C-alpha positions as CSV (number, residue, x, y, z in Angstrom):
1,M,-44.9,11.0,2.7
2,A,-43.2,11.0,-0.6
3,H,-39.6,12.1,-0.9
4,P,-37.9,13.5,-4.0
5,K,-35.7,11.0,-5.7
6,S,-32.5,13.1,-5.6
7,R,-32.4,16.0,-3.1
8,I,-28.7,16.6,-3.8
9,S,-27.8,17.2,-7.4
10,K,-25.3,14.8,-9.1
11,Q,-22.9,17.7,-9.6
12,R,-22.9,18.7,-5.9
13,K,-22.4,15.1,-4.8
14,R,-19.5,14.6,-7.2
15,K,-17.8,17.8,-6.0
16,R,-17.9,16.5,-2.4
17,R,-16.4,13.1,-3.5
18,T,-13.4,14.6,-5.4
19,H,-11.3,14.6,-2.2
20,K,-11.9,10.9,-1.4
21,K,-8.8,9.3,-2.9
22,A,-6.5,6.4,-2.0
23,P,-3.3,7.8,-0.5
24,V,0.1,7.1,-2.2
25,P,1.8,4.2,-0.3
26,N,5.0,5.0,1.6
27,I,8.0,3.2,0.1
28,A,11.1,2.6,2.2
29,T,14.6,1.5,1.2
30,C,16.3,-1.3,3.2
31,A,19.7,-0.2,4.6
32,N,21.1,-3.7,4.3
33,T,19.9,-4.9,0.9
34,G,18.9,-1.7,-0.8
35,E,15.5,-3.2,-1.8
36,K,12.5,-0.9,-2.0
37,H,9.5,-2.1,-0.1
38,L,6.3,-1.1,1.6
39,L,6.6,0.0,5.2
40,H,5.6,-2.6,7.9
41,R,5.7,-5.5,5.4
42,A,8.1,-8.3,4.9
43,Y,9.9,-8.3,1.5
44,R,12.1,-10.6,-0.6
45,D,15.4,-9.6,-2.1
46,L,16.7,-10.8,-5.5
47,D,18.1,-14.0,-4.0
48,G,14.7,-15.0,-2.5
49,N,15.5,-14.3,1.1
50,M,12.7,-12.7,3.2
51,Y,13.5,-9.7,5.3
52,Y,11.6,-7.6,7.8
53,R,12.9,-4.3,9.3
54,G,16.4,-5.1,7.8
55,K,16.7,-8.5,9.5
56,L,16.7,-11.9,7.8
57,L,13.5,-13.9,8.5
58,I,13.6,-16.8,6.1
59,K,16.5,-18.0,4.0
60,S,15.7,-19.0,0.4
61,E,15.5,-22.7,-0.3
62,E,18.0,-22.5,-3.1
63,E,20.9,-21.7,-0.7
64,L,20.0,-24.4,1.8
């Protein structure tokens, strides 16, 4: 049995999809370095050191 090509109009479909948006990412500030970074991710400061949750993970090669 044949079906209509578009049972839901384009306007109705687009109204429903207006609420599907990417959320704004949460940005945190490190208490030790003052760097802004995404939550739950490692980040580098200006010197090139890598931090995670305020703790030094990897020292930069320049200082070694």
